[in-house]
N, C-alpha and C positions, 0 to 999 in steps of 0.2 A: 222787156225782159221779165219786168216783176209776173207779168201775166203768165207766161210760161210756167215759172217758178210755182207757182201759184198749185195751176192746172196739172203739175206732175205729181205733188205732194199728195193728194188724193190717189190717184193712179196705183201711186207706192205701198201707202195703206191699204189700197186692195188687192194688190198682191202678196203683201205681205198675212192678209187675213185670207185666202186663198190656200197658199203655201200654208198657214196654221190646219187649214181645214183637209189640207191632202195629207198633213203626216197625222192627224187624229184621226183619220179615217183609214189610216191607210192606205193611201192611194197611186203612191209613186208611182207605181209600175204601169196603171190607167190613165194617168191625170192629162195626156196627150192621145189620146184617142177619142174619138166621136163615140158616141151612149152608143149608138148601133151596134158598134163593133165588141160594145162587151159583154159579157153572159151576164144572165138573169143576179142574179148574187150580185154581181159586183156595179149590175147596175143601180140594183136598189141601193148602195153604198153611197155612189154618187146622185142620185137624186137627192137623198138626206142631206149631205154634202150642199149642197145647192142649195135647199129650203132653210139651212142653217146657216148659209151666207149673211141674210140679213139681218140674221140676231131676233129670231120671234120670241113670243109670248107662247102664243098658242103653234104647236105643231101639227096639223091634219091632215092625215093619211086617209088617203079614199086606195081602199085593197093595197095596202103594200104587200103582200105575201102574193100574191097573182101570180101564177106560173113559176112559183116557186119548188124544190124541194122537200119534204120532210126536215132536212137537214138546216137548208139556205133558210127555212120557216124557224126555226130555232133558233140561228144566230141572229136573224134578224131580230126577233123579240129580246134576246139578250141585248144588241147593241141597241136597241129604243129605250129600253129601260136604263138602258146606262147613259144615254143621252137626257132623259129625264133628269137622273140624277147628276150626273155631269154641269150641268147647263142650267137646270132648276126650268124649264122648259114644261109645259102644259100639253097632253099631246093626246090628241084625240081621233081612233083608228075605225072607220067605218069597214064594214064587211058584208058584203049577200050570200049569206048561208041558203 
């Protein structure tokens, strides 16, 4: 019995952390969908939330704006800056021009 109780605690903590990321990134409307079914802009938010789930010190983003329109690129840029400021995460962007 004790083994099961210990095993559930990390699972509950993971669920709480996932719920916090869903709230932070306003993803409740797409939280239960597959990534392939999400629009490009929303998919970027999902990918950012997933990357932040492990609480990295460095966030490496490889062409995060690929396939986004100008409005989505501007929103993504603002979100990346907000993540940097809120979480104190260093951000490294790569882009092919």
